[in-house]
N, C-alpha and C positions, 0 to 999 in steps of 0.2 A: 667775420668778426669773432675774435676769441672771447672767452668768458670774462677775462680781466678787463678788457676794453668795454664790454657790455656793462659790467658792474660799475665801472668808473662813470659811464654816462648816466646810469640810473641813480647813482649816489649824488650826482650833480643836480638832480631834479630839485633837491631841497632848497627852498628859498629863491628859486628863479621867480621873477615877477612877470606876470603875464596880464595883458589886458584882453578881456573878451567883450567884443561888441556884437550884438545880435538880437535875435528874437527870443525873448524870455517867455517861458510857459510854466504852468503848474500842472503836473500829472497827478490826478486823483484816482484812488482805487477804493471801490466799495466792495467788500468781500463778504460773501455769505453763502447760503444754501437755497436751492430751489426744490421744493417738495410738492408743489401743486400748480395747477393752471388757473389763471384768473377767470372768474365768472363773467367779467366785463368784456373780455377779448381773449382769443386763443394765444395767450402769451404766458411765459413763466412768471410766477411771483417769486422774487428773490428776497429772502429774509436776511437783511444786512446784519452781520455780527461784528464787523470791525471796518475801519476805514483808515487810510493813510494818504499823505500828500508828499510828493518828492519833486525836486526841481526838474523841469523838462526843457526841451529845446536847447537854446544857448545856455540856459541855466544848468542843464545836465553837463555841458562841456565844462562849465565852471566847477561843478561838483567833481567831475573826473580829475581836473587839474588839481583841485584841493586834495583829493585822495592820494594823488601822486606826489604831494609835498610842496606844490607851488604856492606862491602868494598870488592872489588874483584880484584884479580890479574889474568890476562889472559895469558895462555901459549898455543900457537898453531901456525899454519902455514897458511900463505896466499901466493898468487902468487906475483911476481914482476910486478904488474899491477895496473891500476887505481882503480879497484874494491877492491883490497887489501888495498890500501891507504884509500879508502872511508870507508871500514869496520873498519880499525884501528881508523880513525878519529871519526867515529860514536860512537864506544865503549868508546873512551877517553872522548868525549863530555858528555856521560852518566855518567861518573865518574869512569870508570874502569882504572886500571893500565895496560897499554898495552906494557910495555917494554919487556915482554916475547913473543911477537908475532914476528915470524921469517918469512922473505920473502924467498920463495923457487922458483928459476928460472925454475925448472923442471915441474911445474904445474901451472895452473891458479888458482885464487881464486875461490872456489866453489860457483856457483851462481845458484839459482833455480828461474827461471822467470815464473811467472804465468800470463796468459792473462785472464782477467775477463770481461765478457760482461753481462750487466744487472744483476749484483751480482752473476753470475754463472761462475765458472772457466771453460774455454773452451779449454785451452791448457797450458801445462807446458814444458818449455825448460830448460834442465840441461846442464850446462857447468862445467865440472870437470875432474880431473884425480885422480883415486883412488889407484894408485900404492903405495906401502909402501914408506914412507920417507926414504931418504938415512941415513946410520948410522951417518954421520957427522951432518946432520940436527937434528937427534934424540938426539945426544950428546949435541947440542946447546940448545935444549928444556930442557934437563935434568940439564944442568948447571944453567939455569934460575930457575928450580924447587928447586935445592939444595940451591940457594941463598934466595929464597922466603919462604921456608918452616918454618924457625924459627919464622917468623913474622905472620904466619897464624895459625888459629885454626883447620882447616880441609882442606882436598884436595878432590875435586870432579873431577872425570874423566868422561868426556862426549864423548862417542864414537858413531860415525855414520858410522864407517867402511869405512872411506875415506882415510886411510893410515897413520894416526898419531899414532894410538895405535898398534905399532909393538910389537912383543914379547920383544924386548929390552926395549922399553919404558914402557910396562906394568910391567915387572918384576922390573925395576928400580924404578918406581913410588911407588910400594908397599914397596920396600926396604927403599926408602927415607922417606916415611911416618912413617914406623915402627921405624926407627932409630931416628927420631925426636919426636916420641911419639905422632903423629898426627893421627886422624881418616882418613880413605879413603872411600869415597862412589863412586858409579859409576852406570850409566845406559848403559851398553854395548850392542852391537849387539850380536846375538848368536854366530857368528863366532869368537868373541874375549872374550866371557865371561870367559872361562876357563883360559885365560892368566892372569886373575886378582886374582888368588889364593892368599889368605892372606888378601884380602880386608875386611874391617869391614862390609860394607853393599853393596849389589848389588840389583838394581831394574830392573825388567823385566816386560813387559806386558804379558798378558796371551799367546798370540801367540808366543812371544819370548821365554817364559819358555818352551812351548811345543817344539819349534824348537831346543832349546839348549839341552833338555833332551831326545827328541824323545818319550816323554810320553804323550799319548792322554788324560790322566786323568786330565790334567790341564784345559781341555775344559768343565768339568762338576763338580759334587760334589762328586760322588762316587770315593773313592780312592785318593781324592785331597790331604789330609793331608799326606798320605804316599808318594805321588809324590813329594811334596814340601820338605819333610824330606830327601828323596833320593837326590834331586837336590842340596840342600844347602850343603850337605856333599860332593857330587861329585865336586862341584865348589871350595870347600876348603875355604869358606868365613864364617864369623861369623853369618851374617844375610842375608836372602833372602826376599825381598819384591816383591810380584807379584800384579800388578794392574789388576783388573778384570772388568773394565768398570762399568756397572750398579750394579755389585755385590760388588764393593768396593775394599778393599785391603786385602791381606793375607800375614802373616808374619811367617817365620820359622827361628829358631835359630839352630846353628849347634849342640848344646847340646840336642836338642829335643824340642818338643812342637810346636803347631801352634796357631795362633791368627787370627781371621777373623773380619775385621772392615767394617761394611756395608757402602755403599755409601749414601750420602745425596740426597734425592729425589729432583731434580731440573729439570727445563725445559732446555734441552740441545740444544744449537744453533750451537756449533762447538767444536769438540774435538781436533782440530789441536793444537799441542804444549802442550797438557795437561801433557804428560809424563815429559817434561822439567820442568813444574811447580811443579810436584810431587817430583822429585829428588831435586829440589831447596829447597822446604819446608822441606823435610826430612833432607837434609844436614844442613840447618840453625837450625833446631830443635835440632839436635845432638850437633852442635856447641854452642847452647844456654843452654846446660845441660839437655835436655829432654832425657827420655828413648826412645828406638826405638818405643815402642807402643804409647807414647805420641807424638813423632814426626810424626808418621803415622796418628794420629787423626788430627793434624794440617794440614798435607798434604792432607788429605781427604777433609777438608774445602777449601783448596787452589784449589783443582781440581774442586770442586763444583762452586767456584767463577769464574774460568777461562772458563769453558765450557758454561757459560751463555753468554759469549761474542763471537762476530763474528770474525773469523780470529785468527792468532797466537797472544796471549795476555798475559798480566802479571797480578799479583794481588798485592795489597798493604797490609801492616799490618792493616790499618783501615778497609779494606774490610774483612780481616780474622776475626777481632774482631766483626764486624757487623754480619757476617754470623753465628758465634757461638752464639752471643747474641740473634739473631732472632730465633735460634733453641730452645733456652730456656734451 
């Protein structure tokens, strides 16, 4: 793909309307210094100097899409708690439509709290309930989806296996997208990947592809093409994209054939959240009229941009254009 076509696709990101359905989380960071050991137990005492909260899980996909210029409607679940209110307010302040966020009294808002001392994560505390959402909550989410789908160009299902993507929700999401003539992309966890049969594109990382298929050939080169061909057909989806770290992206279509796009050589600082960035760029690329292969090239640049940054981060259209321009 030449640079003019690449730039045309990225410029079309602006104002594409995307629905994100999935597991919403809040990522919390407690930042400080550790200078002594506790007298109560042989553990560090961390003196907290600052703290911050950022959207996590499906909410990080929302954040990535917003940073890339999209309009985003969010459909998901939070608890009836202050963390849920804070997450809703945060996403709204960033520009997302949060009317599709449902408060569920049976669970807390999922929170991942990381304690960081001297730039090193020393502890993570998870507060969550991962049981499947009740059918009544699922139907409420689907009502929001049916209302929103006509105004959107694409549906992204962001699954972290926290209970939102029940079989009922997965099947209905595919059906709603098909009936509306909209594309559906997803980055599911292995436990739920097969529930999305009929999706247009599913993205997995190398480990997830191996866990989903039980095929060790995803870990190497020999037999990789055959493994991907078998998995895309077993999942019943149009396209499978597997992210392979330093080896780049691999693409399989259900009608056959494989395409491997090498990664861009960059100095990697942090891969946290890179998968969310990739599915966001893939989704927006398709919404902007790109082919899967073109969208994957854009996503490869997005991944290169985001892993240069420390912590869960996002990328802007300007950074995408600069990265491709620098490559020549």
